[in-house]
C-alpha positions in Angstrom: 0.0 0.0 0.0 1.3 3.5 -1.0 2.0 6.0 1.8 -0.5 8.4 0.2 -3.2 5.7 0.3 -2.7 5.1 4.0 -3.2 8.7 5.1 -6.5 10.0 3.8 -6.9 13.4 5.4 -6.2 15.3 8.6 -8.9 15.5 11.3 -9.5 19.2 12.0 -11.4 19.5 15.3 -10.9 21.6 18.5 -9.5 18.5 20.2 -7.0 17.8 17.5 -5.9 21.5 17.5 -5.2 21.3 21.3 -2.5 18.6 20.6 -0.6 20.6 18.0 1.7 22.4 20.5 2.6 19.0 22.0 3.3 17.6 18.5 0.3 15.3 18.5 -1.6 15.1 15.2 -4.7 13.3 14.1 -5.4 11.7 10.7 -8.1 9.6 9.0 -6.3 6.6 7.7 -7.1 3.4 5.7 -9.0 0.9 7.8 -6.6 -1.9 6.8 -3.5 0.0 7.9 -1.7 -1.0 11.1 0.3 1.2 13.5 3.7 0.4 11.9 2.4 1.2 8.4 0.8 4.5 9.7 4.1 5.5 11.4 6.2 4.9 8.3 3.7 6.7 6.1 3.7 9.8 8.3 7.5 9.8 8.4 7.8 9.5 4.6 5.1 12.1 3.7 5.9 14.8 6.3 9.6 14.1 7.0 9.3 13.8 10.8 10.1 11.2 13.4 7.2 9.3 15.0 7.3 8.3 18.7 4.0 6.4 18.9 0.7 5.9 17.1 -2.7 5.3 18.7 -5.6 4.1 16.6 -9.4 3.9 17.0 -12.3 2.8 14.8 -14.9 5.6 14.7 -18.4 4.1 14.2 -20.7 5.7 11.6 -23.8 7.6 12.6 -27.4 7.1 11.6 -28.6 9.9 9.4 -32.1 10.7 8.2 -33.4 12.6 5.1 -37.1 12.7 5.3 -38.4 9.1 5.9 -35.2 7.6 4.4 -32.7 6.3 7.0 -29.1 5.8 6.1 -25.8 5.3 7.9 -22.4 7.0 7.4 -19.4 4.8 7.0 -17.1 3.6 9.8 -13.6 5.0 9.6 -10.2 4.7 11.3 -8.6 7.5 13.2 -4.9 7.6 14.0 -3.3 9.9 16.7 0.4 10.3 15.9 2.8 11.5 18.6 6.1 12.9 17.3 9.5 12.8 19.1 10.7 15.9 21.0 13.6 16.5 18.6 11.4 16.1 15.5 10.3 19.1 13.5 6.6 20.0 13.5 4.2 19.4 10.6 3.9 22.7 8.8 0.3 22.2 7.7 -1.0 22.1 11.3 1.2 24.9 12.5 -0.6 27.4 10.2 -4.0 26.3 11.6 -3.1 26.4 15.3 -2.3 30.1 15.5 
């Protein structure tokens, strides 16, 4: 699996912004990716050193539109902790200010 296939998008929430000063970043990742693959993908794509990765499966929500009931997809969230001597990810730095 390609590094760019593993990392789908950054998760941009208030809680994820709170971790930016501590070099903790959150991404939506491929459901089939494991922690080792996620860590390698972040290191290659952003050029940083990863200390640890935590993952969670986020369950989809039930949504209604009129009388039709549907469900959003489940997705995998990865919280990536960088080492203290690693540089920060520039994309998040511009958003945290």
